[in-house]
C-alpha positions in Angstrom: 31.6 -16.2 2.0 30.3 -12.2 1.8 26.7 -10.9 2.8 25.3 -8.8 0.8 21.5 -8.2 1.5 21.3 -4.5 2.4 20.8 -2.8 -0.9 17.4 -4.4 -1.4 15.4 -3.7 1.8 14.4 0.2 0.1 12.8 -1.7 -2.7 9.6 -3.0 -0.6 9.6 -0.4 2.2 6.9 1.6 0.5 4.6 -1.1 0.5 1.8 -1.2 3.6 -1.5 -2.7 4.9 -4.4 -0.8 5.4 -4.3 -2.2 8.9 -0.9 -1.5 9.7 -0.4 0.2 13.1 2.6 2.4 11.3 -0.1 4.2 9.0 -0.6 7.3 11.2 3.0 7.7 12.3 6.9 8.0 10.8 7.4 4.6 12.5 6.2 2.1 15.2 8.8 -0.1 16.8 7.2 -3.2 18.0 6.7 -3.9 21.3 7.3 -7.4 21.8 6.7 -7.8 25.4 2.7 -6.8 24.6 2.5 -9.8 22.3 1.4 -10.0 19.0 -2.3 -8.3 17.1 -4.0 -8.7 13.5 -2.4 -5.7 13.0 1.3 -6.4 14.2 2.7 -5.5 17.6 1.8 -2.5 19.6 4.3 0.3 19.3 6.9 1.1 21.6 6.9 5.0 22.9 9.1 6.9 20.7 10.8 8.4 23.7 12.4 4.7 24.4 13.2 4.1 20.9 16.8 4.2 19.7 18.9 3.1 16.4 19.1 -0.3 17.5 15.7 -1.2 17.0 16.2 0.1 13.3 19.4 -2.5 12.9 19.5 -6.2 13.0 22.6 -8.4 12.8 21.1 -11.6 12.9 21.8 -12.6 9.2 25.6 -12.2 9.8 25.4 -16.1 10.8 24.1 -19.3 9.3 20.8 -20.6 11.0 19.2 -23.5 12.2 19.2 -26.4 9.6 16.2 -27.6 8.1 15.9 -31.6 7.6 15.6 -33.1 5.2 16.2 -30.9 2.7 19.8 -29.3 3.3 19.2 -26.0 3.9 19.6 -23.4 6.6 17.0 -20.7 7.5 17.8 -17.4 9.5 15.1 -14.9 9.6 14.5 -11.2 10.2 10.7 -10.9 11.2 9.1 -8.7 13.0 9.4 -11.1 16.5 13.5 -11.0 16.5 13.5 -7.3 14.0 11.0 -4.6 15.9 11.8 -2.4 13.7 9.8 -3.6 10.7 7.0 -3.7 12.9 4.0 -2.2 10.8 6.1 -2.0 7.3 4.7 -5.4 5.6 8.4 -6.3 5.1 10.4 -9.2 6.1 13.8 -10.8 5.6 15.4 -14.4 5.3 18.7 -15.8 4.7 18.9 -19.2 3.1 22.2 -21.4 3.2 22.6 -24.1 1.0 24.2 -27.1 1.6 25.4 -29.0 -1.8 21.7 -30.4 -3.3 20.1 -28.5 -0.9 16.5 -27.7 -1.9 13.7 -25.0 -0.9 10.6 -27.7 -1.0 7.7 -26.3 -3.0 5.6 -23.8 -0.8 3.1 -20.7 -1.1 3.1 -17.6 0.6 -0.6 -16.5 0.8 -0.7 -12.5 0.0 2.8 -12.4 -0.1 5.4 -11.5 -2.5 9.2 -12.4 -2.4 12.6 -11.3 -3.6 15.4 -13.5 -3.7 19.3 -12.1 -4.0 21.8 -14.9 -4.4 25.1 -13.9 -2.6 27.2 -16.8 -3.7 26.9 -19.6 -6.0 24.2 -20.7 -8.4 20.7 -20.9 -7.8 17.9 -23.0 -10.3 14.3 -20.8 -8.8 11.3 -20.6 -10.4 7.4 -20.4 -9.3 4.4 -22.1 -10.6 1.3 -19.5 -11.9 -1.9 -20.5 -9.7 -3.9 -20.1 -12.9 -2.5 -21.7 -15.6 -0.1 -24.1 -13.8 2.8 -22.6 -16.3 6.2 -23.1 -14.7 8.5 -20.0 -14.8 12.2 -20.7 -13.9 15.9 -19.0 -14.3 19.4 -20.0 -13.3 20.8 -17.5 -11.0 24.2 -16.5 -10.1 25.9 -14.3 -7.7 24.2 -10.7 -7.6 21.4 -11.6 -9.7 17.6 -11.0 -8.3 14.4 -12.9 -8.9 10.6 -12.1 -7.7 8.0 -14.2 -7.1 4.5 -12.3 -7.8 1.9 -12.1 -5.3 -0.8 -14.2 -6.4 -3.9 -12.6 -7.5 -7.0 -12.3 -5.1 -9.1 -15.2 -4.9 -12.5 -15.8 -3.2 -11.3 -18.8 -1.7 -8.1 -18.2 0.2 -7.3 -22.1 -0.2 -6.5 -21.2 -3.9 -4.1 -18.6 -3.5 -1.1 -21.1 -4.6 2.2 -20.2 -5.6 5.3 -22.7 -5.6 8.7 -22.3 -6.0 11.8 -24.3 -6.3 15.3 -23.4 -5.1 18.2 -25.6 -5.7 21.7 -25.2 -5.7 25.3 -26.4 -5.2 26.0 -24.8 -1.6 26.2 -21.2 -0.9 23.8 -18.9 0.4 21.4 -15.8 -0.6 18.4 -13.3 0.8 15.0 -13.1 0.6 12.8 -10.1 0.6 8.8 -10.9 1.9 6.0 -8.4 1.6 5.0 -9.6 5.4 5.6 -9.1 8.4 5.4 -12.8 9.8 5.1 -14.6 6.3 2.4 -17.3 6.4 4.3 -20.7 4.8 2.8 -23.8 3.7 5.5 -26.2 2.5 3.9 -28.6 0.6 5.7 -31.5 1.9 4.3 -31.1 5.3 0.6 -30.1 4.4 0.5 -33.4 2.6 2.6 -35.8 5.2 3.0 -34.1 8.6 -0.5 -35.0 9.4 -3.1 -37.2 10.7 -4.9 -38.0 7.3 -5.5 -41.8 6.6 -2.5 -43.5 4.3 -5.6 -44.9 2.4 -6.9 -41.0 1.6 -3.6 -39.5 1.0 -3.0 -42.5 -1.4 -5.9 -41.7 -3.6 -5.8 -37.5 -3.7 -1.7 -38.2 -4.2 -1.6 -41.3 -6.7 1.0 -42.7 -4.7 1.0 -46.2 -3.3 0.1 -47.0 0.9 3.9 -48.1 1.3 5.4 -45.0 -0.6 2.8 -42.6 1.6 4.2 -44.3 5.0 7.6 -43.5 3.9 7.0 -39.7 3.6 5.0 -39.7 6.7 8.2 -41.4 8.5 10.3 -38.4 7.2 7.9 -35.6 7.7 6.6 -36.9 11.3 8.6 -39.4 12.4 7.8 -43.2 13.4 5.6 -42.3 16.5 3.1 -41.3 14.3 0.4 -44.5 14.1 -0.2 -43.8 10.5 3.2 -44.9 9.7 3.1 -48.1 11.7 2.8 -51.3 9.2 -0.5 -53.3 9.9 0.3 -56.3 7.6 2.9 -58.0 6.0 2.0 -56.8 2.2 0.7 -53.9 0.6 -2.6 -54.0 -1.4 -0.2 -55.0 -4.2 1.2 -58.3 -2.5 4.7 -56.6 -1.9 6.6 -57.2 1.0 6.9 -54.0 3.2 9.9 -52.6 4.7 10.1 -52.3 8.5 9.5 -48.4 9.6 13.0 -48.3 11.0 14.3 -48.6 7.4 12.3 -45.7 6.0 15.0 -43.3 7.4 17.4 -43.9 4.4 14.5 -42.5 2.1 14.3 -39.2 4.1 17.9 -37.9 3.3 17.9 -35.7 -0.1 21.1 -36.4 -2.0 
């Protein structure tokens, strides 16, 4: 498979935030040793900056697998690519196994642009105001942008969701943030210690299904996954927690 993501970088290179350390100078290559700040990493002395600080080769290979979604992710965020520090831009590569999917998620205050390198991709987002779905089938060489949500008084209302599924191959992502904040809906709901009965009410899922999902996203050691009675409130017999593993595989 080929890699073709470099041409997209100029599209977002002019986007900067008012708090950026790079606003008053040509660039601000991050000094990772000095630690991150709300405005990004402190700048390396210009005398020590080299051309290699503005190059990143970490997207050449497939990144680590993200289970249970059958995808692999490699990123070019400021923690790995100090040349983007202060520019409010970052990139990533996603490789999909057959049937792989990027789960519903949001990037508060961030815009995302995807580019299909190989294969076919079904991608879309849900608007934060009307819950209208905007989706399209993308093929090799296609682009799609996911707009930044509108500014709202309550940060929790800034919700954008995207769905990506393909038959294999990989694509590139560009994000209008140095370290994009990411909240995956599955983990937000089921990788926590909220009581099962509370989750059952807010998701309209029964207790048994909640426990299966907690097993997938937290693991069997979480107390909320344990089976406390032989039957659920509908009178059906519970499965043992060890049998939940088969529910965690995306086909």
